[in-house]
Jmol script that loads the backbone (N, CA, C; Angstrom):
load data "model"
ATOM      1  N   MET A   1      98.394 103.442 110.567  1.00  0.00           N
ATOM      2  CA  MET A   1      99.839 103.276 110.144  1.00  0.00           C
ATOM      3  C   MET A   1      99.917 102.574 108.964  1.00  0.00           C
ATOM      4  N   ARG A   2     100.969 102.712 108.624  1.00  0.00           N
ATOM      5  CA  ARG A   2     101.593 102.238 107.125  1.00  0.00           C
ATOM      6  C   ARG A   2     102.631 101.975 107.234  1.00  0.00           C
ATOM      7  N   HIS A   3     102.625 100.822 106.127  1.00  0.00           N
ATOM      8  CA  HIS A   3     103.813  99.940 106.101  1.00  0.00           C
ATOM      9  C   HIS A   3     104.175  99.740 104.545  1.00  0.00           C
ATOM     10  N   ASP A   4     105.320 100.288 104.349  1.00  0.00           N
ATOM     11  CA  ASP A   4     105.901 100.190 102.859  1.00  0.00           C
ATOM     12  C   ASP A   4     106.699  99.024 102.275  1.00  0.00           C
ATOM     13  N   PHE A   5     105.872  98.227 101.353  1.00  0.00           N
ATOM     14  CA  PHE A   5     106.770  96.512 101.603  1.00  0.00           C
ATOM     15  C   PHE A   5     108.086  97.296 100.396  1.00  0.00           C
ATOM     16  N   THR A   6     108.956  96.764 100.608  1.00  0.00           N
ATOM     17  CA  THR A   6     110.523  97.012  99.581  1.00  0.00           C
ATOM     18  C   THR A   6     110.728  96.154  99.411  1.00  0.00           C
ATOM     19  N   ASN A   7     110.449  94.801  99.730  1.00  0.00           N
ATOM     20  CA  ASN A   7     110.821  93.494  99.548  1.00  0.00           C
ATOM     21  C   ASN A   7     109.781  92.484  99.042  1.00  0.00           C
ATOM     22  N   SER A   8     108.779  92.901  98.626  1.00  0.00           N
ATOM     23  CA  SER A   8     107.714  92.297  98.166  1.00  0.00           C
ATOM     24  C   SER A   8     107.306  92.599  96.778  1.00  0.00           C
ATOM     25  N   THR A   9     107.023  91.675  95.910  1.00  0.00           N
ATOM     26  CA  THR A   9     106.592  92.124  93.794  1.00  0.00           C
ATOM     27  C   THR A   9     105.077  92.164  94.050  1.00  0.00           C
ATOM     28  N   SER A  10     104.559  91.715  95.255  1.00  0.00           N
ATOM     29  CA  SER A  10     102.770  91.473  94.765  1.00  0.00           C
ATOM     30  C   SER A  10     102.038  93.091  95.737  1.00  0.00           C
ATOM     31  N   LEU A  11     102.758  93.029  96.878  1.00  0.00           N
ATOM     32  CA  LEU A  11     102.133  94.256  98.125  1.00  0.00           C
ATOM     33  C   LEU A  11     102.988  95.622  97.888  1.00  0.00           C
ATOM     34  N   SER A  12     102.385  96.461  97.727  1.00  0.00           N
ATOM     35  CA  SER A  12     103.442  97.584  97.640  1.00  0.00           C
ATOM     36  C   SER A  12     103.023  98.268  98.991  1.00  0.00           C
ATOM     37  N   TYR A  13     102.073  98.423  99.488  1.00  0.00           N
ATOM     38  CA  TYR A  13     101.497  98.784 100.911  1.00  0.00           C
ATOM     39  C   TYR A  13     100.825  98.590 101.778  1.00  0.00           C
ATOM     40  N   ALA A  14     100.512  98.583 103.132  1.00  0.00           N
ATOM     41  CA  ALA A  14      99.573  98.416 104.027  1.00  0.00           C
ATOM     42  C   ALA A  14      99.499  99.065 104.835  1.00  0.00           C
ATOM     43  N   GLU A  15      98.013  99.719 105.314  1.00  0.00           N
ATOM     44  CA  GLU A  15      97.619 100.730 106.007  1.00  0.00           C
ATOM     45  C   GLU A  15      96.494 100.009 106.890  1.00  0.00           C
ATOM     46  N   TYR A  16      96.832 100.493 108.294  1.00  0.00           N
ATOM     47  CA  TYR A  16      95.999  99.729 109.322  1.00  0.00           C
ATOM     48  C   TYR A  16      95.456 100.896 109.881  1.00  0.00           C
ATOM     49  N   ASP A  17      93.780 100.689 110.290  1.00  0.00           N
ATOM     50  CA  ASP A  17      93.346 101.755 110.889  1.00  0.00           C
ATOM     51  C   ASP A  17      92.680 100.984 112.243  1.00  0.00           C
ATOM     52  N   SER A  18      93.472 101.017 113.237  1.00  0.00           N
ATOM     53  CA  SER A  18      93.363 100.309 114.807  1.00  0.00           C
ATOM     54  C   SER A  18      91.642 100.475 115.159  1.00  0.00           C
ATOM     55  N   THR A  19      91.358 102.132 115.024  1.00  0.00           N
ATOM     56  CA  THR A  19      89.826 102.205 115.315  1.00  0.00           C
ATOM     57  C   THR A  19      89.141 101.185 114.953  1.00  0.00           C
ATOM     58  N   ASP A  20      89.135 101.379 113.332  1.00  0.00           N
ATOM     59  CA  ASP A  20      87.887 100.243 113.216  1.00  0.00           C
ATOM     60  C   ASP A  20      88.050  99.281 112.425  1.00  0.00           C
ATOM     61  N   LYS A  21      89.687  98.711 112.919  1.00  0.00           N
ATOM     62  CA  LYS A  21      89.894  97.264 112.715  1.00  0.00           C
ATOM     63  C   LYS A  21      90.057  97.263 111.115  1.00  0.00           C
ATOM     64  N   VAL A  22      90.294  98.257 110.292  1.00  0.00           N
ATOM     65  CA  VAL A  22      90.377  98.406 108.511  1.00  0.00           C
ATOM     66  C   VAL A  22      92.035  98.075 108.339  1.00  0.00           C
ATOM     67  N   LEU A  23      91.971  97.054 107.600  1.00  0.00           N
ATOM     68  CA  LEU A  23      93.182  96.628 107.038  1.00  0.00           C
ATOM     69  C   LEU A  23      93.032  97.198 105.379  1.00  0.00           C
ATOM     70  N   ILE A  24      94.052  97.864 105.050  1.00  0.00           N
ATOM     71  CA  ILE A  24      93.972  98.211 103.668  1.00  0.00           C
ATOM     72  C   ILE A  24      95.227  97.817 102.914  1.00  0.00           C
ATOM     73  N   ILE A  25      94.960  97.372 101.771  1.00  0.00           N
ATOM     74  CA  ILE A  25      96.000  96.389 101.359  1.00  0.00           C
ATOM     75  C   ILE A  25      96.203  97.039  99.674  1.00  0.00           C
ATOM     76  N   CYS A  26      97.533  97.707  99.701  1.00  0.00           N
ATOM     77  CA  CYS A  26      97.586  97.914  98.275  1.00  0.00           C
ATOM     78  C   CYS A  26      98.563  97.111  97.215  1.00  0.00           C
ATOM     79  N   PHE A  27      98.055  96.500  96.046  1.00  0.00           N
ATOM     80  CA  PHE A  27      99.359  95.715  95.472  1.00  0.00           C
ATOM     81  C   PHE A  27      99.876  96.564  94.405  1.00  0.00           C
ATOM     82  N   SER A  28     101.112  95.793  93.995  1.00  0.00           N
ATOM     83  CA  SER A  28     101.862  96.641  93.119  1.00  0.00           C
ATOM     84  C   SER A  28     101.522  97.054  92.266  1.00  0.00           C
ATOM     85  N   SER A  29     100.004  96.556  91.594  1.00  0.00           N
ATOM     86  CA  SER A  29      99.359  97.153  90.584  1.00  0.00           C
ATOM     87  C   SER A  29      99.010  98.367  90.504  1.00  0.00           C
ATOM     88  N   GLY A  30      98.594  98.719  91.853  1.00  0.00           N
ATOM     89  CA  GLY A  30      98.115  99.811  92.506  1.00  0.00           C
ATOM     90  C   GLY A  30      96.584 100.097  92.910  1.00  0.00           C
ATOM     91  N   LYS A  31      96.267  98.357  92.816  1.00  0.00           N
ATOM     92  CA  LYS A  31      94.714  98.047  93.117  1.00  0.00           C
ATOM     93  C   LYS A  31      94.551  98.094  94.662  1.00  0.00           C
ATOM     94  N   GLU A  32      93.539  98.690  95.423  1.00  0.00           N
ATOM     95  CA  GLU A  32      93.517  98.800  96.705  1.00  0.00           C
ATOM     96  C   GLU A  32      92.328  97.953  97.099  1.00  0.00           C
ATOM     97  N   TYR A  33      92.190  97.158  98.212  1.00  0.00           N
ATOM     98  CA  TYR A  33      91.503  96.497  98.925  1.00  0.00           C
ATOM     99  C   TYR A  33      91.470  96.653 100.197  1.00  0.00           C
ATOM    100  N   LYS A  34      90.055  96.995 101.168  1.00  0.00           N
ATOM    101  CA  LYS A  34      89.555  96.982 102.498  1.00  0.00           C
ATOM    102  C   LYS A  34      89.575  95.941 103.270  1.00  0.00           C
ATOM    103  N   TYR A  35      89.845  95.099 103.912  1.00  0.00           N
ATOM    104  CA  TYR A  35      89.596  94.256 105.109  1.00  0.00           C
ATOM    105  C   TYR A  35      88.907  94.877 106.264  1.00  0.00           C
ATOM    106  N   ALA A  36      87.617  94.302 106.768  1.00  0.00           N
ATOM    107  CA  ALA A  36      87.115  94.635 107.926  1.00  0.00           C
ATOM    108  C   ALA A  36      87.233  93.548 109.063  1.00  0.00           C
ATOM    109  N   ASP A  37      87.298  94.249 110.463  1.00  0.00           N
ATOM    110  CA  ASP A  37      87.551  93.251 111.340  1.00  0.00           C
ATOM    111  C   ASP A  37      89.096  92.467 111.304  1.00  0.00           C
ATOM    112  N   VAL A  38      90.037  93.172 111.185  1.00  0.00           N
ATOM    113  CA  VAL A  38      91.088  92.841 110.905  1.00  0.00           C
ATOM    114  C   VAL A  38      92.078  93.013 112.709  1.00  0.00           C
ATOM    115  N   PRO A  39      92.366  91.769 113.241  1.00  0.00           N
ATOM    116  CA  PRO A  39      92.855  92.132 114.555  1.00  0.00           C
ATOM    117  C   PRO A  39      94.502  93.244 114.459  1.00  0.00           C
ATOM    118  N   LYS A  40      94.721  93.767 115.102  1.00  0.00           N
ATOM    119  CA  LYS A  40      96.158  94.592 115.216  1.00  0.00           C
ATOM    120  C   LYS A  40      97.136  93.693 114.967  1.00  0.00           C
ATOM    121  N   ASP A  41      97.286  92.471 115.364  1.00  0.00           N
ATOM    122  CA  ASP A  41      98.154  91.263 115.584  1.00  0.00           C
ATOM    123  C   ASP A  41      98.314  90.760 114.279  1.00  0.00           C
ATOM    124  N   VAL A  42      97.471  90.512 113.476  1.00  0.00           N
ATOM    125  CA  VAL A  42      97.166  90.314 112.295  1.00  0.00           C
ATOM    126  C   VAL A  42      98.055  90.989 111.150  1.00  0.00           C
ATOM    127  N   TYR A  43      97.703  92.514 111.306  1.00  0.00           N
ATOM    128  CA  TYR A  43      98.753  93.581 110.651  1.00  0.00           C
ATOM    129  C   TYR A  43     100.153  93.233 110.897  1.00  0.00           C
ATOM    130  N   GLN A  44     100.138  93.127 112.271  1.00  0.00           N
ATOM    131  CA  GLN A  44     101.891  93.094 112.628  1.00  0.00           C
ATOM    132  C   GLN A  44     102.606  92.229 111.740  1.00  0.00           C
ATOM    133  N   GLU A  45     102.029  91.011 111.979  1.00  0.00           N
ATOM    134  CA  GLU A  45     102.511  89.489 111.401  1.00  0.00           C
ATOM    135  C   GLU A  45     102.801  89.687 109.998  1.00  0.00           C
ATOM    136  N   LEU A  46     101.747  90.484 109.330  1.00  0.00           N
ATOM    137  CA  LEU A  46     101.746  90.898 107.673  1.00  0.00           C
ATOM    138  C   LEU A  46     102.948  91.210 107.680  1.00  0.00           C
ATOM    139  N   ILE A  47     103.329  92.538 108.155  1.00  0.00           N
ATOM    140  CA  ILE A  47     104.608  93.118 108.014  1.00  0.00           C
ATOM    141  C   ILE A  47     105.603  92.773 108.681  1.00  0.00           C
ATOM    142  N   GLU A  48     105.829  91.755 109.725  1.00  0.00           N
ATOM    143  CA  GLU A  48     107.012  91.135 109.820  1.00  0.00           C
ATOM    144  C   GLU A  48     107.249  89.768 108.886  1.00  0.00           C
ATOM    145  N   ALA A  49     106.156  89.409 108.246  1.00  0.00           N
ATOM    146  CA  ALA A  49     106.413  88.291 107.230  1.00  0.00           C
ATOM    147  C   ALA A  49     107.774  88.140 106.448  1.00  0.00           C
ATOM    148  N   ASN A  50     108.066  87.215 106.356  1.00  0.00           N
ATOM    149  CA  ASN A  50     109.326  86.899 105.441  1.00  0.00           C
ATOM    150  C   ASN A  50     108.878  87.166 103.946  1.00  0.00           C
ATOM    151  N   SER A  51     107.453  86.965 103.946  1.00  0.00           N
ATOM    152  CA  SER A  51     106.817  86.883 102.622  1.00  0.00           C
ATOM    153  C   SER A  51     105.343  87.553 102.825  1.00  0.00           C
ATOM    154  N   ALA A  52     105.678  89.078 102.757  1.00  0.00           N
ATOM    155  CA  ALA A  52     104.347  89.188 102.778  1.00  0.00           C
ATOM    156  C   ALA A  52     103.111  88.803 101.771  1.00  0.00           C
ATOM    157  N   GLY A  53     103.140  88.749 100.636  1.00  0.00           N
ATOM    158  CA  GLY A  53     102.496  87.957  99.815  1.00  0.00           C
ATOM    159  C   GLY A  53     101.827  86.602 100.175  1.00  0.00           C
ATOM    160  N   LYS A  54     102.943  85.813 100.585  1.00  0.00           N
ATOM    161  CA  LYS A  54     101.903  84.502 100.753  1.00  0.00           C
ATOM    162  C   LYS A  54     101.701  84.787 102.127  1.00  0.00           C
ATOM    163  N   PHE A  55     102.227  85.444 103.189  1.00  0.00           N
ATOM    164  CA  PHE A  55     101.033  85.342 104.200  1.00  0.00           C
ATOM    165  C   PHE A  55      99.536  86.102 103.882  1.00  0.00           C
ATOM    166  N   PHE A  56      99.337  87.247 103.490  1.00  0.00           N
ATOM    167  CA  PHE A  56      98.426  87.564 102.676  1.00  0.00           C
ATOM    168  C   PHE A  56      97.614  86.680 102.380  1.00  0.00           C
ATOM    169  N   GLN A  57      97.886  85.894 101.257  1.00  0.00           N
ATOM    170  CA  GLN A  57      97.314  84.824 100.619  1.00  0.00           C
ATOM    171  C   GLN A  57      96.827  83.807 101.588  1.00  0.00           C
ATOM    172  N   GLN A  58      97.656  83.677 102.644  1.00  0.00           N
ATOM    173  CA  GLN A  58      97.190  82.550 103.453  1.00  0.00           C
ATOM    174  C   GLN A  58      96.532  82.762 104.574  1.00  0.00           C
ATOM    175  N   TYR A  59      96.727  84.073 105.018  1.00  0.00           N
ATOM    176  CA  TYR A  59      96.156  84.424 106.154  1.00  0.00           C
ATOM    177  C   TYR A  59      95.113  85.430 106.724  1.00  0.00           C
ATOM    178  N   ILE A  60      95.011  86.342 105.444  1.00  0.00           N
ATOM    179  CA  ILE A  60      94.028  87.828 105.142  1.00  0.00           C
ATOM    180  C   ILE A  60      93.065  87.635 104.244  1.00  0.00           C
ATOM    181  N   LYS A  61      93.450  87.139 102.766  1.00  0.00           N
ATOM    182  CA  LYS A  61      92.673  86.664 102.097  1.00  0.00           C
ATOM    183  C   LYS A  61      90.973  85.837 102.323  1.00  0.00           C
ATOM    184  N   PRO A  62      91.523  84.952 102.798  1.00  0.00           N
ATOM    185  CA  PRO A  62      90.550  83.688 102.635  1.00  0.00           C
ATOM    186  C   PRO A  62      89.824  83.988 104.004  1.00  0.00           C
ATOM    187  N   TYR A  63      90.052  85.148 105.082  1.00  0.00           N
ATOM    188  CA  TYR A  63      89.678  84.826 106.699  1.00  0.00           C
ATOM    189  C   TYR A  63      88.853  86.235 106.684  1.00  0.00           C
ATOM    190  N   TYR A  64      88.895  87.262 105.844  1.00  0.00           N
ATOM    191  CA  TYR A  64      88.453  88.308 106.095  1.00  0.00           C
ATOM    192  C   TYR A  64      88.056  89.185 105.121  1.00  0.00           C
ATOM    193  N   LYS A  65      86.895  89.731 105.405  1.00  0.00           N
ATOM    194  CA  LYS A  65      85.781  90.348 104.213  1.00  0.00           C
ATOM    195  C   LYS A  65      85.985  91.304 103.607  1.00  0.00           C
ATOM    196  N   VAL A  66      85.824  91.869 102.401  1.00  0.00           N
ATOM    197  CA  VAL A  66      86.370  93.027 101.327  1.00  0.00           C
ATOM    198  C   VAL A  66      85.402  93.867 101.786  1.00  0.00           C
ATOM    199  N   ILE A  67      85.392  95.112 101.838  1.00  0.00           N
ATOM    200  CA  ILE A  67      84.200  95.998 102.105  1.00  0.00           C
ATOM    201  C   ILE A  67      84.560  97.481 101.040  1.00  0.00           C
ATOM    202  N   GLU A  68      83.647  97.893 100.502  1.00  0.00           N
ATOM    203  CA  GLU A  68      83.908  98.932  99.808  1.00  0.00           C
ATOM    204  C   GLU A  68      84.237 100.392 100.577  1.00  0.00           C
TER     205      GLU A  68
END
end "model"
wireframe off; spacefill off
backbone 0.3
color backbone group
């Protein structure tokens, strides 16, 4: 499932694969990063956050591993 951020200056979209628990974050710059073992509720909180960029910096980037 994919969510386009219309109210974020840093994030373009997030895509989530619930089978593999992989979260793909695409930044406004066009760079994409994949994060492993992300629970679905974290993805849901990200797309519902008042500030997706702040949520990402506080709750995703420090805790989930970037994968190739």
